[in-house]
ZAMARGU-4260 file (C-alpha; in steps of 0.2 Angstrom, whole numbers, plus 5000, padded with zeros to 4 digits):
<rodrens>
0) 5003/5134/4926 | 5010/5138/4944 | 5009/5126/4959 | 5015/5129/4976 | 5021/5121/4992
5) 5018/5128/5009 | 5030/5120/5021 | 5024/5119/5039 | 5033/5117/5055 | 5020/5108/5067
10) 5023/5097/5081 | 5007/5087/5081 | 5000/5073/5070 | 4995/5074/5052 | 4977/5071/5058
15) 4978/5086/5070 | 4985/5097/5057 | 4972/5092/5044 | 4958/5098/5057 | 4968/5114/5060
20) 4970/5118/5041 | 4952/5114/5038 | 4946/5126/5052 | 4958/5140/5047 | 4953/5139/5028
25) 4934/5135/5031 | 4935/5119/5022 | 4920/5108/5024 | 4920/5089/5028 | 4916/5084/5010
30) 4926/5089/4994 | 4915/5097/4980 | 4920/5082/4969 | 4915/5070/4982 | 4932/5062/4983
35) 4938/5057/5000 | 4948/5070/5010 | 4958/5057/5020 | 4968/5045/5008 | 4980/5031/5009
40) 4996/5033/4998 | 5010/5021/4997 | 5022/5033/4990 | 5016/5049/4999 | 5024/5053/5015
45) 5019/5042/5030 | 5007/5032/5019 | 4993/5043/5021 | 4988/5061/5016 | 4974/5073/5015
50) 4967/5081/4999 | 4955/5096/5001 | 4947/5105/4987 | 4944/5124/4989 | 4942/5139/4977
55) 4946/5128/4961 | 4962/5122/4970 | 4968/5105/4976 | 4977/5106/4993 | 4987/5090/4997
60) 4993/5089/5015 | 5007/5077/5016 | 5021/5072/5029 | 5038/5078/5022 | 5046/5061/5021
65) 5049/5046/5010 | 5045/5048/4992 | 5039/5066/4994 | 5053/5072/5005 | 5058/5089/5000
70) 5076/5089/5006 | 5079/5108/5005 | 5064/5110/5017 | 5068/5095/5029 | 5066/5105/5044
75) 5047/5106/5040 | 5037/5091/5046 | 5023/5094/5033 | 5018/5103/5018 | 5003/5108/5008
80) 5006/5104/4989 | 4993/5116/4980 | 4989/5114/4962 | 4976/5122/4951 | 4960/5112/4946
85) 4955/5127/4936 | 4968/5137/4927 | 4969/5155/4934 | 4982/5169/4931 | 4999/5167/4940
90) 4997/5183/4949 | 4980/5178/4956 | 4986/5161/4961 | 5001/5169/4970 | 4990/5180/4979
95) 4979/5166/4985 | 4995/5157/4991 | 5001/5172/5000 | 4984/5174/5009 | 4984/5156/5014
100) 5002/5158/5021 | 4997/5174/5031 | 4982/5165/5038 | 4993/5151/5045 | 5007/5163/5050
105) 4994/5174/5060 | 4989/5159/5069 | 5007/5155/5075 | 5012/5142/5061 | 5030/5144/5055
110) 5031/5141/5037 | 5040/5143/5020 | 5033/5146/5003 | 5039/5139/4986 | 5030/5144/4970
115) 5035/5133/4955 | 5030/5131/4937
</rodrens>
């Protein structure tokens, strides 16, 4: 099963980026599972992160530092770690990730994509 990271260059705060991502992906204020979107995580980036559920996917928006630092992408301040909650075909998952990236890019966000198994 594939997962993906979309690395994001963004000069604002994590909270501002979360609001931006929610608006661009039409994510509501409550996850379908009822789990909190804004979370504390001692080992995650700056100690807090966001978790959104959309289309059978879990999107974790984290600060690219600390325990979750991806050194190869250190020039990107944030990333979306995207995993499948429901198993879908790799080709479909890849297409969804490409669509998400295009939505962000078309709105001026500089990014990089990493698909992983």
